[in-house]
TORLUMTOR-970825 format. One record per residue (C-alpha): chain; y, x, z. Coordinates in steps of 0.25 Angstrom, whole numbers, plus 5000, padded with zeros to 4 digits. Layout:
<nodes>
NODE,lumro,y,x,z
NODE,A,Y,X,Z
...
</nodes>
This chain:
<nodes>
NODE,lumro,y,x,z
NODE,A,4941,4876,4883
NODE,A,4937,4890,4888
NODE,A,4947,4897,4897
NODE,A,4947,4911,4901
NODE,A,4947,4910,4916
NODE,A,4941,4924,4920
NODE,A,4938,4929,4934
NODE,A,4937,4944,4936
NODE,A,4922,4943,4937
NODE,A,4922,4937,4923
NODE,A,4931,4948,4918
NODE,A,4920,4958,4922
NODE,A,4910,4951,4914
NODE,A,4920,4951,4902
NODE,A,4924,4965,4904
NODE,A,4910,4970,4904
NODE,A,4907,4963,4891
NODE,A,4919,4966,4884
NODE,A,4915,4979,4878
NODE,A,4924,4981,4867
NODE,A,4933,4993,4862
NODE,A,4947,4992,4855
NODE,A,4952,4998,4843
NODE,A,4966,4997,4848
NODE,A,4974,5009,4852
NODE,A,4974,5010,4867
NODE,A,4987,5015,4875
NODE,A,4984,5030,4878
NODE,A,4995,5032,4888
NODE,A,4991,5035,4902
NODE,A,4993,5023,4912
NODE,A,4997,5034,4922
NODE,A,5008,5040,4913
NODE,A,5013,5026,4909
NODE,A,5014,5022,4923
NODE,A,5021,5035,4927
NODE,A,5030,5035,4915
NODE,A,5035,5021,4917
NODE,A,5035,5019,4932
NODE,A,5034,5033,4938
NODE,A,5024,5027,4948
NODE,A,5013,5034,4955
NODE,A,4999,5029,4951
NODE,A,4993,5030,4965
NODE,A,5002,5028,4978
NODE,A,4991,5026,4989
NODE,A,4977,5031,4992
NODE,A,4968,5021,4999
NODE,A,4953,5023,5003
NODE,A,4943,5014,4996
NODE,A,4931,5009,5004
NODE,A,4921,5010,4992
NODE,A,4906,5008,4995
NODE,A,4896,5015,4988
NODE,A,4886,5006,4981
NODE,A,4877,5006,4969
NODE,A,4884,5000,4957
NODE,A,4876,4990,4949
NODE,A,4878,4989,4934
NODE,A,4888,4977,4935
NODE,A,4893,4980,4922
NODE,A,4879,4979,4915
NODE,A,4877,4966,4923
NODE,A,4889,4960,4919
NODE,A,4888,4964,4904
NODE,A,4875,4956,4903
NODE,A,4882,4944,4908
NODE,A,4894,4944,4899
NODE,A,4897,4943,4884
NODE,A,4908,4950,4876
NODE,A,4922,4943,4876
NODE,A,4928,4938,4863
NODE,A,4941,4934,4857
NODE,A,4949,4947,4858
NODE,A,4960,4949,4847
NODE,A,4956,4963,4843
NODE,A,4942,4967,4837
NODE,A,4933,4976,4846
NODE,A,4920,4983,4845
NODE,A,4909,4980,4856
NODE,A,4905,4993,4863
NODE,A,4892,4995,4871
NODE,A,4893,4996,4886
NODE,A,4897,5011,4888
NODE,A,4890,5012,4902
NODE,A,4885,5003,4913
NODE,A,4896,5008,4922
NODE,A,4903,4995,4927
NODE,A,4918,4995,4924
NODE,A,4929,4995,4935
NODE,A,4938,4983,4936
NODE,A,4953,4982,4940
NODE,A,4958,4968,4941
NODE,A,4973,4966,4943
NODE,A,4978,4952,4945
NODE,A,4993,4949,4945
NODE,A,4998,4939,4954
NODE,A,5005,4927,4947
NODE,A,5007,4935,4934
NODE,A,5010,4925,4923
NODE,A,5003,4925,4909
NODE,A,5016,4930,4903
NODE,A,5021,4939,4913
NODE,A,5016,4952,4906
NODE,A,5022,4958,4894
NODE,A,5008,4959,4887
NODE,A,5007,4943,4889
NODE,A,5021,4941,4883
NODE,A,5032,4942,4894
NODE,A,5044,4946,4886
NODE,A,5050,4954,4898
NODE,A,5039,4959,4907
NODE,A,5036,4974,4908
NODE,A,5021,4975,4910
NODE,A,5018,4989,4904
NODE,A,5005,4992,4910
NODE,A,4999,4978,4909
NODE,A,5003,4977,4895
NODE,A,4996,4990,4893
NODE,A,4983,4984,4899
NODE,A,4984,4973,4889
NODE,A,4985,4983,4878
NODE,A,4973,4991,4883
NODE,A,4965,4979,4886
NODE,A,4963,4964,4883
NODE,A,4974,4953,4886
NODE,A,4969,4939,4888
NODE,A,4978,4928,4883
NODE,A,4971,4916,4890
NODE,A,4966,4920,4903
NODE,A,4966,4909,4913
NODE,A,4966,4911,4928
NODE,A,4957,4903,4938
NODE,A,4968,4897,4946
NODE,A,4983,4894,4945
NODE,A,4986,4901,4959
NODE,A,4982,4915,4965
NODE,A,4970,4912,4974
NODE,A,4962,4903,4964
NODE,A,4964,4912,4952
NODE,A,4960,4924,4960
NODE,A,4948,4917,4966
NODE,A,4944,4914,4951
NODE,A,4946,4928,4947
NODE,A,4937,4934,4958
NODE,A,4926,4923,4958
NODE,A,4925,4917,4944
NODE,A,4925,4904,4951
NODE,A,4934,4892,4950
NODE,A,4944,4894,4962
NODE,A,4943,4879,4966
NODE,A,4929,4883,4971
NODE,A,4935,4894,4980
NODE,A,4941,4889,4993
NODE,A,4953,4899,4996
NODE,A,4951,4899,5011
NODE,A,4937,4905,5010
NODE,A,4939,4916,5000
NODE,A,4930,4919,4988
NODE,A,4917,4922,4995
NODE,A,4908,4933,4989
NODE,A,4908,4927,4975
NODE,A,4919,4937,4970
NODE,A,4920,4947,4959
NODE,A,4923,4958,4969
NODE,A,4911,4955,4977
NODE,A,4902,4954,4965
NODE,A,4907,4968,4960
NODE,A,4906,4974,4974
NODE,A,4892,4970,4975
NODE,A,4890,4976,4961
NODE,A,4894,4990,4966
NODE,A,4909,4989,4963
NODE,A,4920,4994,4972
NODE,A,4929,4983,4973
NODE,A,4944,4983,4978
NODE,A,4955,4973,4979
NODE,A,4970,4976,4979
NODE,A,4981,4966,4981
NODE,A,4982,4951,4982
NODE,A,4969,4944,4986
NODE,A,4972,4929,4989
NODE,A,4958,4924,4988
NODE,A,4955,4917,5001
NODE,A,4956,4919,5016
NODE,A,4941,4919,5021
NODE,A,4936,4930,5017
NODE,A,4949,4937,5014
NODE,A,4949,4949,5004
NODE,A,4944,4959,5014
NODE,A,4931,4952,5016
NODE,A,4919,4960,5011
NODE,A,4914,4948,5003
NODE,A,4924,4952,4992
NODE,A,4918,4966,4991
NODE,A,4931,4974,4991
NODE,A,4930,4989,4994
NODE,A,4945,4989,4995
NODE,A,4955,4978,4998
NODE,A,4970,4980,4998
NODE,A,4977,4967,4999
NODE,A,4992,4965,4998
NODE,A,5001,4954,5002
NODE,A,5015,4951,4997
NODE,A,5027,4952,5007
NODE,A,5041,4947,5006
NODE,A,5047,4959,5000
NODE,A,5036,4963,4991
NODE,A,5031,4976,4998
NODE,A,5020,4979,5006
NODE,A,5026,4981,5020
NODE,A,5017,4993,5024
NODE,A,5019,5002,5012
NODE,A,5032,4997,5006
NODE,A,5025,4997,4992
NODE,A,5025,4984,4984
NODE,A,5012,4976,4986
NODE,A,5007,4978,4972
NODE,A,5011,4993,4971
NODE,A,5003,4995,4984
NODE,A,4990,4987,4979
NODE,A,4990,4994,4966
NODE,A,4991,5008,4973
NODE,A,4980,5004,4982
NODE,A,4971,5000,4970
NODE,A,4974,5014,4963
NODE,A,4971,5021,4976
NODE,A,4958,5014,4978
NODE,A,4953,5017,4964
NODE,A,4956,5032,4967
NODE,A,4949,5031,4980
NODE,A,4937,5024,4973
NODE,A,4935,5034,4963
NODE,A,4935,5045,4973
NODE,A,4925,5038,4982
NODE,A,4915,5030,4972
NODE,A,4919,5032,4958
NODE,A,4906,5028,4952
NODE,A,4908,5014,4958
NODE,A,4915,5004,4949
NODE,A,4927,4996,4955
NODE,A,4934,4983,4954
NODE,A,4948,4981,4960
NODE,A,4957,4969,4961
NODE,A,4972,4973,4960
NODE,A,4979,4960,4963
NODE,A,4994,4962,4964
NODE,A,5004,4952,4969
NODE,A,5015,4953,4958
NODE,A,5022,4945,4953
NODE,A,5018,4934,4963
NODE,A,5029,4927,4970
NODE,A,5038,4932,4977
NODE,A,5040,4941,4965
NODE,A,5044,4955,4969
NODE,A,5042,4970,4966
NODE,A,5042,4982,4975
NODE,A,5042,4997,4974
NODE,A,5034,4998,4961
NODE,A,5046,4991,4954
NODE,A,5056,5000,4961
NODE,A,5048,5013,4957
NODE,A,5048,5009,4942
NODE,A,5058,5014,4933
NODE,A,5053,5005,4921
NODE,A,5055,4992,4927
NODE,A,5068,4985,4924
NODE,A,5078,4987,4935
NODE,A,5085,4974,4933
NODE,A,5079,4961,4929
NODE,A,5080,4957,4914
NODE,A,5092,4948,4915
NODE,A,5092,4946,4900
NODE,A,5078,4940,4898
NODE,A,5078,4929,4887
NODE,A,5071,4916,4892
NODE,A,5067,4913,4878
NODE,A,5057,4924,4878
NODE,A,5049,4916,4887
NODE,A,5040,4904,4884
NODE,A,5045,4890,4887
NODE,A,5039,4888,4900
NODE,A,5045,4901,4905
NODE,A,5058,4897,4900
NODE,A,5058,4884,4908
NODE,A,5054,4891,4920
NODE,A,5066,4901,4919
NODE,A,5075,4889,4916
NODE,A,5070,4882,4929
NODE,A,5072,4895,4937
NODE,A,5086,4896,4932
NODE,A,5089,4882,4936
NODE,A,5084,4885,4949
NODE,A,5094,4896,4951
NODE,A,5085,4908,4948
NODE,A,5090,4920,4941
NODE,A,5079,4921,4931
NODE,A,5083,4934,4925
NODE,A,5082,4941,4939
NODE,A,5069,4933,4942
NODE,A,5063,4937,4929
NODE,A,5067,4952,4931
NODE,A,5060,4952,4945
NODE,A,5048,4945,4941
NODE,A,5046,4955,4929
NODE,A,5048,4967,4938
NODE,A,5037,4962,4947
NODE,A,5028,4960,4935
NODE,A,5032,4975,4930
NODE,A,5029,4980,4944
NODE,A,5015,4974,4943
NODE,A,5013,4981,4930
NODE,A,5017,4994,4935
NODE,A,5007,4993,4946
NODE,A,4996,4989,4936
NODE,A,5000,5002,4928
NODE,A,4999,5010,4941
NODE,A,4985,5005,4943
NODE,A,4981,5008,4928
NODE,A,4987,5022,4929
NODE,A,4979,5024,4942
NODE,A,4966,5020,4935
NODE,A,4969,5029,4923
NODE,A,4971,5040,4933
NODE,A,4958,5038,4939
NODE,A,4951,5036,4925
NODE,A,4947,5022,4927
NODE,A,4953,5015,4916
NODE,A,4941,5016,4906
NODE,A,4931,5010,4916
NODE,A,4940,4999,4922
NODE,A,4942,4985,4918
NODE,A,4957,4981,4921
NODE,A,4961,4967,4922
NODE,A,4975,4961,4924
NODE,A,4977,4946,4926
NODE,A,4985,4937,4935
NODE,A,4980,4926,4944
NODE,A,4988,4915,4937
NODE,A,5001,4912,4930
NODE,A,5015,4915,4935
NODE,A,5021,4909,4948
NODE,A,5030,4897,4945
NODE,A,5033,4894,4959
NODE,A,5034,4901,4973
NODE,A,5027,4890,4980
NODE,A,5019,4878,4976
NODE,A,5026,4865,4979
NODE,A,5039,4871,4983
NODE,A,5051,4863,4979
NODE,A,5059,4870,4969
NODE,A,5074,4873,4967
NODE,A,5076,4863,4956
NODE,A,5069,4852,4949
NODE,A,5057,4851,4958
NODE,A,5049,4860,4950
NODE,A,5040,4871,4956
NODE,A,5047,4883,4951
NODE,A,5055,4894,4958
NODE,A,5054,4889,4972
NODE,A,5052,4897,4984
NODE,A,5055,4912,4987
NODE,A,5054,4919,4973
NODE,A,5063,4915,4961
NODE,A,5056,4926,4953
NODE,A,5044,4919,4947
NODE,A,5046,4922,4933
NODE,A,5032,4923,4929
NODE,A,5029,4920,4914
NODE,A,5017,4912,4910
NODE,A,5019,4917,4896
NODE,A,5023,4903,4890
NODE,A,5012,4895,4897
NODE,A,5015,4883,4905
NODE,A,5015,4884,4921
NODE,A,5011,4895,4930
NODE,A,5005,4898,4944
NODE,A,5001,4885,4951
NODE,A,4999,4878,4937
NODE,A,4987,4875,4929
NODE,A,4995,4877,4916
NODE,A,4992,4890,4908
NODE,A,5004,4897,4914
NODE,A,4997,4896,4927
NODE,A,4983,4900,4923
NODE,A,4984,4909,4912
NODE,A,4986,4924,4916
NODE,A,4987,4938,4910
NODE,A,4973,4944,4909
NODE,A,4971,4958,4903
NODE,A,4958,4966,4903
NODE,A,4957,4981,4900
NODE,A,4944,4989,4899
NODE,A,4946,5001,4890
NODE,A,4936,5002,4879
NODE,A,4931,4988,4882
NODE,A,4942,4978,4881
NODE,A,4950,4976,4869
NODE,A,4963,4984,4868
NODE,A,4976,4976,4866
NODE,A,4968,4963,4864
NODE,A,4970,4949,4867
NODE,A,4961,4938,4871
NODE,A,4968,4925,4867
NODE,A,4957,4914,4868
NODE,A,4951,4906,4879
NODE,A,4938,4911,4884
NODE,A,4929,4908,4896
NODE,A,4921,4919,4903
NODE,A,4915,4911,4914
NODE,A,4901,4911,4908
NODE,A,4901,4926,4908
NODE,A,4902,4927,4923
NODE,A,4888,4921,4925
</nodes>
């Protein structure tokens, strides 16, 4: 059976080949007005200087196009279009941390409020059977960045120079990374071997805030990404870019910070009245086990969903910032997760009851939903390996479309 295990390198091959137009009506509302109306949040909160270098941009787009073929299996009809230009697209790659397959409203969560990620799904293509390369953070991210089986990549020695970021850097792209890295110690993310023009790493702290700035860790990194894009266009607008935006939410410990407090649209109290019957059988069993362990699942669910909503708000800010800079039509935007939802705070820790590895350790708020699938992070079941995967490239990807079949794209990576 072929399985859709895609690295971001493979995604580029797919995106450049997937030249199709939709007949569906697109949402014409401005991302900026929507963010401002719902959350009253400033799109850009910080200005940072980029370290872009001027280089001749090779025709990566043309090169990749000759090495790929059109994707199939979308649920809506589409008309192939000729390549409008040889200008390579920009890429924004957002990877949530422990986001479950069912944690977004567009993936079936009965209570999650994910306004902006849902809009991305309406404007792009949502994949139903995307499988990650690993069941935990580092292996999965290594697969995304290298197209290699993570078993072949020793964590202690990093990824070397066989990475997507280095490939794009060598092809003339401006490359930046914002947020979590977690891909080896030698070399670390600051090494020139990875090709980053700009690197902003963030690390979680006990109270969920960056100590230096007082801003939530994800709010800070999304602001830095918006600011870098602004600076990049001022310095080297003709040069295409690729950026990783890898937030920490909703990784354990589950928390939210100022972006939640500033929002007027997020629920002020956890949803105490959620109905357990609205979830699949595996999630129902998880909730019952949590209750037996003495956890108030209503409070825990409320806190977890507020964290997911905070991630959604920050994603909306990024999209609004891109719209303000008029980047939306030339940029491939991808949202995914590194694996399934966390089901334990520590592997091998004894639990509160029944000897099952659930709800042990510091955080009782691990209410991630695998969408009716069995298992989660640390497991090889579908709940641990299947993740959300949404792609939007206006005028190229299908609008409000689903990919529901297994497919393998490894052969297109060459």
